[in-house]
Backbone as JSON Lines, residues from 0, in Angstrom:
{"i":0,"aa":"X","n":[0.84,-1.18,0.0],"ca":[0.0,0.0,0.0],"c":[0.88,1.23,0.0]}
{"i":1,"aa":"X","n":[0.55,2.21,-0.84],"ca":[1.33,3.43,-0.95],"c":[0.93,4.42,0.15]}
{"i":2,"aa":"X","n":[1.92,5.1,0.67],"ca":[1.64,6.17,1.63],"c":[1.41,7.46,0.84]}
{"i":3,"aa":"X","n":[0.18,7.93,0.84],"ca":[-0.18,9.15,0.12],"c":[-0.49,10.23,1.13]}
{"i":4,"aa":"X","n":[0.09,11.37,0.91],"ca":[-0.15,12.5,1.81],"c":[-1.59,12.97,1.65]}
{"i":5,"aa":"X","n":[-2.41,12.78,2.68],"ca":[-3.83,13.14,2.58],"c":[-4.03,14.65,2.49]}
{"i":6,"aa":"X","n":[-3.1,15.43,2.99],"ca":[-3.24,16.88,2.91],"c":[-3.19,17.37,1.47]}
{"i":7,"aa":"X","n":[-2.5,16.63,0.61],"ca":[-2.4,17.01,-0.79],"c":[-3.76,16.95,-1.48]}
{"i":8,"aa":"X","n":[-4.61,16.04,-1.06],"ca":[-5.9,15.84,-1.71],"c":[-7.07,16.33,-0.87]}
{"i":9,"aa":"X","n":[-6.81,16.91,0.27],"ca":[-7.89,17.23,1.21],"c":[-8.87,18.27,0.66]}
{"i":10,"aa":"X","n":[-8.46,19.2,-0.17],"ca":[-9.34,20.25,-0.65],"c":[-10.13,19.9,-1.88]}
{"i":11,"aa":"X","n":[-9.85,18.8,-2.5],"ca":[-10.49,18.46,-3.77],"c":[-11.95,18.09,-3.65]}
{"i":12,"aa":"X","n":[-12.34,17.47,-2.57],"ca":[-13.71,17.0,-2.42],"c":[-14.59,17.95,-1.63]}
{"i":13,"aa":"X","n":[-14.06,19.06,-1.2],"ca":[-14.84,20.01,-0.43],"c":[-15.53,21.0,-1.36]}
{"i":14,"aa":"X","n":[-16.83,21.16,-1.19],"ca":[-17.6,22.11,-2.0],"c":[-17.32,23.52,-1.5]}
{"i":15,"aa":"X","n":[-17.27,24.5,-2.39],"ca":[-17.07,25.88,-1.95],"c":[-18.25,26.35,-1.11]}
{"i":16,"aa":"X","n":[-17.98,27.23,-0.18],"ca":[-19.0,27.73,0.71],"c":[-19.72,28.92,0.08]}
{"i":17,"aa":"X","n":[-21.04,28.94,0.21],"ca":[-21.83,30.05,-0.32],"c":[-21.72,31.25,0.61]}
{"i":18,"aa":"X","n":[-21.82,32.43,0.02],"ca":[-21.82,33.68,0.8],"c":[-23.05,33.67,1.71]}
{"i":19,"aa":"X","n":[-22.88,34.04,2.96],"ca":[-24.0,34.02,3.9],"c":[-25.03,35.1,3.62]}
{"i":20,"aa":"X","n":[-24.67,36.1,2.81],"ca":[-25.59,37.2,2.52],"c":[-26.37,36.99,1.23]}
{"i":21,"aa":"X","n":[-25.69,36.57,0.16],"ca":[-26.37,36.46,-1.14],"c":[-26.45,35.03,-1.66]}
{"i":22,"aa":"X","n":[-25.82,34.11,-0.96],"ca":[-25.78,32.7,-1.34],"c":[-24.99,32.44,-2.62]}
{"i":23,"aa":"X","n":[-24.23,33.44,-3.08],"ca":[-23.39,33.25,-4.26],"c":[-22.21,32.35,-3.94]}
{"i":24,"aa":"X","n":[-21.88,31.46,-4.86],"ca":[-20.77,30.54,-4.64],"c":[-19.55,31.0,-5.43]}
{"i":25,"aa":"X","n":[-19.7,31.17,-6.74],"ca":[-18.56,31.59,-7.55],"c":[-18.41,33.12,-7.52]}
{"i":26,"aa":"X","n":[-19.52,33.82,-7.61],"ca":[-19.53,35.29,-7.6],"c":[-20.62,35.77,-6.66]}
{"i":27,"aa":"X","n":[-20.41,36.96,-6.12],"ca":[-21.44,37.58,-5.3],"c":[-22.46,38.25,-6.21]}
{"i":28,"aa":"X","n":[-23.69,38.37,-5.71],"ca":[-24.71,39.12,-6.42],"c":[-24.35,40.6,-6.36]}
{"i":29,"aa":"X","n":[-24.78,41.4,-7.36],"ca":[-24.44,42.84,-7.35],"c":[-24.95,43.56,-6.1]}
{"i":30,"aa":"X","n":[-26.03,43.09,-5.52],"ca":[-26.61,43.73,-4.35],"c":[-26.05,43.17,-3.04]}
{"i":31,"aa":"X","n":[-25.05,42.34,-3.11],"ca":[-24.52,41.7,-1.9],"c":[-23.88,42.72,-0.97]}
{"i":32,"aa":"X","n":[-24.07,42.49,0.31],"ca":[-23.49,43.29,1.39],"c":[-21.98,43.5,1.2]}
{"i":33,"aa":"X","n":[-21.31,42.49,0.68],"ca":[-19.85,42.55,0.55],"c":[-19.39,43.34,-0.67]}
{"i":34,"aa":"X","n":[-20.3,43.63,-1.61],"ca":[-19.92,44.29,-2.87],"c":[-20.43,45.71,-3.01]}
{"i":35,"aa":"X","n":[-21.64,45.98,-2.55],"ca":[-22.28,47.28,-2.75],"c":[-22.16,48.12,-1.49]}
{"i":36,"aa":"X","n":[-21.44,49.26,-1.56],"ca":[-21.26,50.07,-0.35],"c":[-22.56,50.61,0.22]}
{"i":37,"aa":"X","n":[-23.57,50.86,-0.62],"ca":[-24.85,51.35,-0.11],"c":[-25.58,50.27,0.69]}
{"i":38,"aa":"X","n":[-25.51,49.05,0.21],"ca":[-26.13,47.94,0.94],"c":[-25.38,47.69,2.24]}
{"i":39,"aa":"X","n":[-24.06,47.8,2.19],"ca":[-23.24,47.64,3.39],"c":[-23.62,48.68,4.44]}
{"i":40,"aa":"X","n":[-23.78,49.94,4.01],"ca":[-24.17,51.02,4.92],"c":[-25.54,50.73,5.53]}
{"i":41,"aa":"X","n":[-26.5,50.34,4.71],"ca":[-27.84,50.05,5.21],"c":[-27.81,48.9,6.21]}
{"i":42,"aa":"X","n":[-27.05,47.87,5.92],"ca":[-26.94,46.72,6.81],"c":[-26.35,47.15,8.16]}
{"i":43,"aa":"X","n":[-25.33,47.97,8.11],"ca":[-24.66,48.41,9.33],"c":[-25.54,49.31,10.19]}
{"i":44,"aa":"X","n":[-26.33,50.22,9.57],"ca":[-27.14,51.12,10.4],"c":[-28.33,50.39,11.0]}
{"i":45,"aa":"X","n":[-28.74,49.29,10.4],"ca":[-29.78,48.49,11.03],"c":[-29.22,47.82,12.28]}
{"i":46,"aa":"X","n":[-27.97,47.37,12.19],"ca":[-27.32,46.75,13.36],"c":[-26.97,47.76,14.43]}
{"i":47,"aa":"X","n":[-26.54,48.97,14.01],"ca":[-26.13,50.0,14.97],"c":[-26.54,51.37,14.42]}
{"i":48,"aa":"X","n":[-27.64,51.89,14.93],"ca":[-28.19,53.14,14.41],"c":[-27.28,54.35,14.64]}
{"i":49,"aa":"X","n":[-26.32,54.24,15.52],"ca":[-25.4,55.37,15.75],"c":[-24.48,55.6,14.56]}
{"i":50,"aa":"X","n":[-24.42,54.65,13.63],"ca":[-23.58,54.81,12.45],"c":[-24.27,55.59,11.33]}
{"i":51,"aa":"X","n":[-25.55,55.95,11.54],"ca":[-26.3,56.66,10.51],"c":[-25.77,58.08,10.36]}
{"i":52,"aa":"X","n":[-25.72,58.55,9.11],"ca":[-25.26,59.91,8.86],"c":[-26.3,60.9,9.36]}
{"i":53,"aa":"X","n":[-25.87,62.12,9.62],"ca":[-26.78,63.17,10.07],"c":[-27.86,63.43,9.01]}
{"i":54,"aa":"X","n":[-27.46,63.42,7.74],"ca":[-28.42,63.64,6.66],"c":[-29.51,62.59,6.68]}
{"i":55,"aa":"X","n":[-29.14,61.33,6.79],"ca":[-30.13,60.25,6.82],"c":[-31.01,60.34,8.07]}
{"i":56,"aa":"X","n":[-30.43,60.74,9.18],"ca":[-31.2,60.91,10.41],"c":[-32.26,61.99,10.23]}
{"i":57,"aa":"X","n":[-31.87,63.12,9.62],"ca":[-32.82,64.22,9.4],"c":[-33.91,63.83,8.42]}
{"i":58,"aa":"X","n":[-33.55,63.12,7.37],"ca":[-34.54,62.68,6.38],"c":[-35.55,61.75,7.04]}
{"i":59,"aa":"X","n":[-35.08,60.77,7.78],"ca":[-35.98,59.83,8.43],"c":[-36.83,60.52,9.5]}
{"i":60,"aa":"X","n":[-36.24,61.47,10.21],"ca":[-37.0,62.22,11.2],"c":[-38.12,63.01,10.54]}
{"i":61,"aa":"X","n":[-37.83,63.63,9.4],"ca":[-38.86,64.41,8.7],"c":[-39.97,63.52,8.17]}
{"i":62,"aa":"X","n":[-39.67,62.25,7.93],"ca":[-40.68,61.3,7.49],"c":[-41.44,60.66,8.65]}
{"i":63,"aa":"X","n":[-41.03,60.97,9.86],"ca":[-41.72,60.44,11.04],"c":[-41.14,59.14,11.56]}
{"i":64,"aa":"X","n":[-40.01,58.74,11.04],"ca":[-39.39,57.49,11.5],"c":[-38.57,57.76,12.75]}
{"i":65,"aa":"X","n":[-38.6,56.82,13.68],"ca":[-37.81,56.93,14.9],"c":[-36.89,55.73,14.98]}
{"i":66,"aa":"X","n":[-35.59,55.97,15.08],"ca":[-34.62,54.9,15.2],"c":[-34.23,54.78,16.66]}
{"i":67,"aa":"X","n":[-34.43,53.59,17.21],"ca":[-34.04,53.35,18.6],"c":[-33.16,52.11,18.64]}
{"i":68,"aa":"X","n":[-32.32,52.06,19.62],"ca":[-31.46,50.91,19.82],"c":[-32.2,49.9,20.69]}
{"i":69,"aa":"X","n":[-32.76,48.86,20.06],"ca":[-33.55,47.88,20.8],"c":[-32.72,47.1,21.8]}
{"i":70,"aa":"X","n":[-31.46,46.91,21.5],"ca":[-30.61,46.14,22.41],"c":[-30.39,46.9,23.72]}
{"i":71,"aa":"X","n":[-30.39,48.23,23.65],"ca":[-30.12,49.03,24.85],"c":[-31.39,49.39,25.59]}
{"i":72,"aa":"X","n":[-32.54,49.31,24.95],"ca":[-33.78,49.72,25.62],"c":[-34.4,48.55,26.36]}
{"i":73,"aa":"X","n":[-35.18,48.89,27.37],"ca":[-35.87,47.85,28.14],"c":[-37.37,48.0,27.91]}
{"i":74,"aa":"X","n":[-38.05,46.9,27.9],"ca":[-39.48,46.94,27.65],"c":[-40.22,46.47,28.89]}
{"i":75,"aa":"X","n":[-41.31,47.14,29.18],"ca":[-42.18,46.75,30.27],"c":[-43.56,46.53,29.69]}
{"i":76,"aa":"X","n":[-44.18,45.43,30.08],"ca":[-45.53,45.14,29.61],"c":[-46.55,45.53,30.63]}
């Protein structure tokens, strides 16, 4: 029996992993978080509203939207 280095062949049978945001395997979708800076910004301000620009804050305020940090607020029923 031949001694074959298994590390040499270890990557051949593994399927590539899909992007967790767009599920693209070979290429990302144009709207993917990792490719489009506008989508990246939107994703980040949903996670942390303090990253929102002053302009966006004023626009949303004028439309009646209120951004609150749910992780920091407490709710009472």
